[in-house]
C-alpha positions as CSV (number, residue, x, y, z in Angstrom):
1,M,3.7,12.3,-9.9
2,E,3.6,9.4,-7.4
3,L,3.1,10.1,-3.7
4,A,6.7,9.0,-2.9
5,E,8.0,11.3,-5.6
6,L,6.0,14.2,-4.0
7,Q,7.5,13.4,-0.6
8,D,11.0,13.3,-2.1
9,L,10.5,16.6,-3.9
10,M,9.2,18.3,-0.7
11,D,12.2,17.0,1.2
12,R,14.7,18.2,-1.4
13,L,13.0,21.6,-1.6
14,Y,12.0,22.3,2.0
15,G,13.2,19.4,4.2
16,E,15.8,21.4,6.1
17,A,13.5,24.3,6.8
18,D,10.6,22.0,7.6
19,R,12.6,20.1,10.2
20,E,13.8,23.4,11.8
21,R,10.2,24.6,11.9
22,G,9.0,21.5,13.5
23,V,5.9,19.4,13.6
24,P,3.6,21.7,15.6
25,A,4.2,24.6,13.2
26,T,3.8,22.4,10.2
27,V,0.5,21.2,11.5
28,A,-0.6,24.9,11.9
29,W,0.5,25.7,8.4
30,L,-1.4,22.7,7.0
31,C,-4.5,23.8,8.9
32,E,-4.2,27.3,7.4
33,E,-3.9,25.8,3.9
34,L,-6.9,23.6,4.5
35,G,-8.9,26.8,5.4
36,E,-7.7,28.4,2.2
37,L,-8.7,25.3,0.2
38,A,-12.2,25.4,1.8
39,Q,-12.5,29.1,0.8
40,A,-11.4,28.3,-2.7
41,V,-13.8,25.5,-3.0
42,R,-16.7,27.6,-1.8
43,K,-15.9,30.8,-3.7
44,G,-12.8,30.4,-5.8
45,T,-12.0,29.8,-9.4
46,H,-10.8,26.4,-10.8
47,D,-7.2,27.8,-10.8
48,Q,-7.5,28.9,-7.2
49,Q,-8.8,25.5,-6.2
50,V,-5.9,23.7,-8.1
51,H,-3.4,26.1,-6.3
52,E,-4.8,25.4,-2.9
53,L,-5.1,21.6,-3.4
54,G,-1.4,21.7,-4.4
55,D,-0.5,23.6,-1.2
56,V,-2.4,21.2,1.0
57,L,-0.7,18.2,-0.7
58,A,2.7,19.9,-0.2
59,W,2.2,20.6,3.5
60,L,0.8,17.1,4.0
61,A,3.9,15.6,2.4
62,S,6.1,17.8,4.6
63,L,4.3,16.6,7.7
64,A,4.5,13.0,6.7
65,N,8.3,13.4,6.1
66,Q,8.8,14.9,9.5
67,V,7.0,12.1,11.3
68,G,8.6,9.4,9.1
69,I,5.4,8.1,7.5
70,S,5.1,7.3,3.8
71,L,1.9,8.7,2.3
72,D,1.7,5.5,0.2
73,E,1.6,3.5,3.5
74,A,-1.0,5.9,5.0
75,V,-3.4,5.7,2.0
76,G,-2.8,1.9,1.6
77,R,-5.6,1.0,4.1
78,Y,-8.1,2.4,1.5
79,V,-7.0,-0.4,-0.8
80,T,-7.0,-3.2,1.7
81,D,-9.6,-2.1,4.4
82,P,-11.5,1.0,3.5
83,P,-13.4,2.6,6.4
């Protein structure tokens, strides 16, 4: 799946609820999922790690949708001018 497809999927599945929740709450959920990913990486199984990576990607896509930024655009600097 391409990043744009992920953003489209998240918008179709959760866009209305995400917009109602708002950016601050979405950031909080993303942070919670990052914590769960960190725990899975430290002590979890491969399947748990895959699950949590998927959750982080989904919440990141939701946040990008809410602030009107394409994930393709955001990651593009790594192609042209990596830090």
